[in-house]
RODO-2510 file (C-alpha; in nm, 4 decimals, decimal comma):
residues 201
     n   res          X          Y          Z
     1     x     1,0469     0,0587    -2,0904
     2     x     1,2489    -0,2374    -2,2094
     3     x     1,2767    -0,2236    -2,6164
     4     x     1,0543    -0,4547    -2,7906
     5     x     0,8721    -0,5241    -2,4779
     6     x     0,4644    -0,4634    -2,4525
     7     x     0,3404    -0,4645    -2,1256
     8     x    -0,0727    -0,4812    -2,1202
     9     x    -0,3635    -0,5435    -1,9230
    10     x    -0,5305    -0,9091    -1,9807
    11     x    -0,8894    -0,9637    -2,0097
    12     x    -1,1011    -1,2356    -2,0968
    13     x    -0,9957    -1,4663    -2,3594
    14     x    -0,6371    -1,2982    -2,3493
    15     x    -0,6498    -1,3830    -1,9854
    16     x    -0,7461    -1,7223    -1,9539
    17     x    -0,5167    -1,8088    -2,2333
    18     x    -0,2320    -1,6875    -2,0207
    19     x    -0,2991    -1,8652    -1,7543
    20     x    -0,0441    -2,1337    -1,7546
    21     x     0,2657    -1,9236    -1,8608
    22     x     0,2121    -1,6821    -1,5529
    23     x     0,1615    -2,0383    -1,3371
    24     x     0,5250    -2,1290    -1,5343
    25     x     0,6371    -1,7882    -1,4688
    26     x     0,5502    -1,7586    -1,0655
    27     x     0,7355    -2,1176    -1,0119
    28     x     1,0492    -2,0049    -1,1942
    29     x     1,0848    -1,7096    -1,0610
    30     x     0,9720    -1,7298    -0,6720
    31     x     1,1976    -2,0199    -0,6612
    32     x     1,4677    -1,7579    -0,6016
    33     x     1,5527    -1,6208    -0,3025
    34     x     1,3590    -1,4187    -0,0847
    35     x     1,1099    -1,7228    -0,1653
    36     x     1,2643    -1,9909    -0,2122
    37     x     0,9126    -2,0940    -0,3393
    38     x     0,9138    -2,5280    -0,4085
    39     x     0,5965    -2,4706    -0,6477
    40     x     0,3478    -2,6839    -0,7551
    41     x     0,1554    -2,6724    -1,0990
    42     x    -0,1693    -2,8139    -0,9697
    43     x    -0,1826    -2,5457    -0,6830
    44     x    -0,0753    -2,2696    -0,9361
    45     x    -0,3448    -2,2941    -1,1932
    46     x    -0,6468    -2,3297    -0,8724
    47     x    -0,4687    -2,0180    -0,6898
    48     x    -0,4710    -1,8353    -1,0418
    49     x    -0,8075    -1,9190    -1,0908
    50     x    -0,9530    -1,5978    -0,8727
    51     x    -0,8049    -1,3507    -1,1365
    52     x    -1,0442    -1,5270    -1,3946
    53     x    -1,3161    -1,5505    -1,1558
    54     x    -1,3273    -1,1931    -0,9646
    55     x    -1,4324    -0,9183    -1,1456
    56     x    -1,2419    -0,6507    -0,9690
    57     x    -0,9345    -0,8480    -1,0501
    58     x    -0,6229    -0,7576    -1,2865
    59     x    -0,3610    -0,9499    -1,4395
    60     x    -0,1030    -0,7271    -1,6252
    61     x     0,1177    -0,9358    -1,8859
    62     x     0,4729    -0,8322    -2,0075
    63     x     0,5590    -0,9409    -2,3689
    64     x     0,8620    -0,9908    -2,5573
    65     x     0,7450    -1,1004    -2,8924
    66     x     0,4061    -1,3862    -2,8019
    67     x     0,6110    -1,4815    -2,5318
    68     x     0,5322    -1,4036    -2,1566
    69     x     0,8094    -1,2765    -1,9758
    70     x     0,6664    -1,1106    -1,6887
    71     x     0,3254    -1,0919    -1,4760
    72     x     0,1935    -0,8835    -1,1746
    73     x    -0,1764    -0,9479    -1,0549
    74     x    -0,3748    -0,7095    -0,8213
    75     x    -0,7334    -0,7857    -0,6791
    76     x    -0,9532    -0,5813    -0,4057
    77     x    -0,8451    -0,6789    -0,0649
    78     x    -1,1905    -0,8477     0,0025
    79     x    -1,0846    -1,1398    -0,2416
    80     x    -0,8311    -1,1987     0,0306
    81     x    -1,0270    -1,0917     0,3133
    82     x    -0,8964    -1,4208     0,5481
    83     x    -0,5782    -1,4165     0,4579
    84     x    -0,4831    -1,0777     0,5941
    85     x    -0,7472    -1,0034     0,8702
    86     x    -0,5588    -1,0526     1,1586
    87     x    -0,2026    -0,8451     0,9996
    88     x    -0,4908    -0,5459     0,9229
    89     x    -0,6437    -0,6248     1,2654
    90     x    -0,6528    -0,2860     1,4479
    91     x    -0,5192    -0,0801     1,2339
    92     x    -0,8586     0,1148     1,1437
    93     x    -0,8166     0,0492     0,7342
    94     x    -1,1337    -0,0490     0,5787
    95     x    -1,0991    -0,3115     0,3483
    96     x    -1,3327    -0,1790     0,0880
    97     x    -1,0713     0,1385     0,0491
    98     x    -0,7884    -0,1166     0,0053
    99     x    -0,6061    -0,2656    -0,3204
   100     x    -0,3902    -0,5661    -0,3041
   101     x    -0,0864    -0,5695    -0,5463
   102     x    -0,0757    -0,9397    -0,4672
   103     x     0,2609    -1,0429    -0,6854
   104     x     0,4980    -0,9274    -0,9502
   105     x     0,6830    -1,2100    -1,1459
   106     x     0,9504    -1,0496    -1,3973
   107     x     1,2580    -1,3174    -1,5356
   108     x     1,6012    -1,1637    -1,4428
   109     x     1,7184    -1,0338    -1,7749
   110     x     1,4257    -0,8529    -1,8286
   111     x     1,4567    -0,6422    -1,4812
   112     x     1,5801    -0,3071    -1,4267
   113     x     1,4077    -0,1695    -1,7528
   114     x     1,0977    -0,0265    -1,6565
   115     x     0,8455    -0,3164    -1,6278
   116     x     0,8260    -0,3442    -1,2572
   117     x     0,7347     0,0570    -1,2603
   118     x     0,4391    -0,0603    -1,5476
   119     x     0,3126    -0,3477    -1,3844
   120     x     0,2627    -0,0752    -1,0646
   121     x     0,1346     0,2012    -1,2809
   122     x    -0,1351     0,0057    -1,4322
   123     x    -0,1962    -0,2088    -1,1092
   124     x    -0,2528     0,1256    -0,9338
   125     x    -0,4771     0,2875    -1,2188
   126     x    -0,6990    -0,0130    -1,2287
   127     x    -0,7438     0,0372    -0,8295
   128     x    -0,8267     0,3983    -0,8806
   129     x    -1,0690     0,2578    -1,1169
   130     x    -1,2199     0,0770    -0,8530
   131     x    -1,2789     0,3783    -0,6429
   132     x    -0,9730     0,2606    -0,4016
   133     x    -0,7234     0,5064    -0,2374
   134     x    -0,4826     0,2675    -0,0835
   135     x    -0,2875     0,0138    -0,2186
   136     x    -0,0963    -0,2755    -0,0536
   137     x     0,1334    -0,5427    -0,1299
   138     x     0,3289    -0,7903     0,0893
   139     x     0,7142    -0,8624     0,1176
   140     x     0,8785    -1,1787     0,2507
   141     x     1,0822    -1,1477     0,5559
   142     x     1,4301    -1,3961     0,5920
   143     x     1,6661    -1,3445     0,8550
   144     x     1,9856    -1,1819     0,7927
   145     x     2,1925    -1,4627     0,8024
   146     x     1,9636    -1,7040     0,5936
   147     x     2,2559    -1,9646     0,4336
   148     x     2,0673    -1,9787     0,1013
   149     x     2,0466    -1,5737     0,0753
   150     x     2,3209    -1,5029    -0,1897
   151     x     2,5954    -1,2682    -0,2051
   152     x     2,5337    -0,9345    -0,3008
   153     x     2,1441    -0,9756    -0,2958
   154     x     1,9387    -0,6585    -0,2546
   155     x     1,6267    -0,6353    -0,1492
   156     x     1,4031    -0,4140    -0,3447
   157     x     1,3015    -0,1770    -0,0651
   158     x     1,3881     0,1118    -0,2674
   159     x     1,2310     0,0560    -0,5377
   160     x     0,9364     0,0182    -0,3200
   161     x     0,9736     0,3383    -0,1671
   162     x     1,0783     0,5136    -0,4695
   163     x     0,7103     0,4243    -0,5250
   164     x     0,5616     0,5660    -0,2186
   165     x     0,5150     0,2381    -0,0361
   166     x     0,5969     0,2269     0,3076
   167     x     0,6064    -0,0745     0,5511
   168     x     0,2375    -0,0991     0,7754
   169     x     0,3953    -0,1230     1,1206
   170     x     0,2540    -0,4605     1,2587
   171     x     0,1275    -0,5287     0,9629
   172     x     0,2480    -0,8807     0,9496
   173     x     0,0638    -1,1720     0,7370
   174     x     0,1485    -1,5712     0,7845
   175     x     0,1325    -1,7742     0,4553
   176     x     0,2235    -2,1298     0,4414
   177     x     0,4562    -2,3022     0,1440
   178     x     0,7177    -2,5251     0,0979
   179     x     1,1012    -2,4091     0,0682
   180     x     1,3333    -2,5410    -0,1660
   181     x     1,5573    -2,6795     0,1087
   182     x     1,2732    -2,7967     0,3300
   183     x     1,0841    -3,1377     0,3171
   184     x     0,7390    -2,9788     0,3843
   185     x     0,5418    -2,6873     0,3962
   186     x     0,6340    -2,4393     0,6881
   187     x     0,4836    -2,0500     0,7869
   188     x     0,6349    -1,7729     0,6659
   189     x     0,6060    -1,3904     0,7692
   190     x     0,5221    -1,1345     0,5116
   191     x     0,5324    -0,7393     0,6002
   192     x     0,2995    -0,5533     0,4136
   193     x     0,3413    -0,2419     0,2288
   194     x     0,1230     0,0277     0,1560
   195     x     0,0767     0,3683    -0,0172
   196     x    -0,2314     0,6673    -0,0194
   197     x    -0,3561     0,6661    -0,3623
   198     x    -0,4163     0,9998    -0,5351
   199     x    -0,7229     1,0816    -0,8014
   200     x    -0,7214     0,9573    -1,0864
   201     x    -0,4880     1,1498    -1,3697
***
């Protein structure tokens, strides 16, 4: 773990107090490739309310002193049933057994220090506590030659595979957002990754 950085699960008043900071982090981090998300603060506030309102949701924060430098979220798959119905159709998976690791955002200067693993550890343990035995997340699919792909860009596939995740064949979801170089929202494809969770330690 990064020296001086504390990772903790936020609940109640602490969760509520962190939502605006999480929104700012999402806008800042997801502006980079491959998301290229041109974020909107009002949308972010509405979106993040689900983590306040869902009894099964989790918000994990990484703090450098009092400053929130990273956050990860997760929620039972039923909370996103409409978003992923088409992607999961025909796969024979029971949504009531799946936990969705929605996003991880971490400022660049704090990466590579074990915080990403701590985010997954906390969410996967929470999923087990809810009786879930499958964990999923999704990654943005971009063409190899995308003009905004930075030179030397490396996807996080190796990190995810080290965690035990693998792409679910044919499980492609679609979400719309405004890219930084586009005048309006467009649809984007996202690949679902999954791992089976063992019993609680």
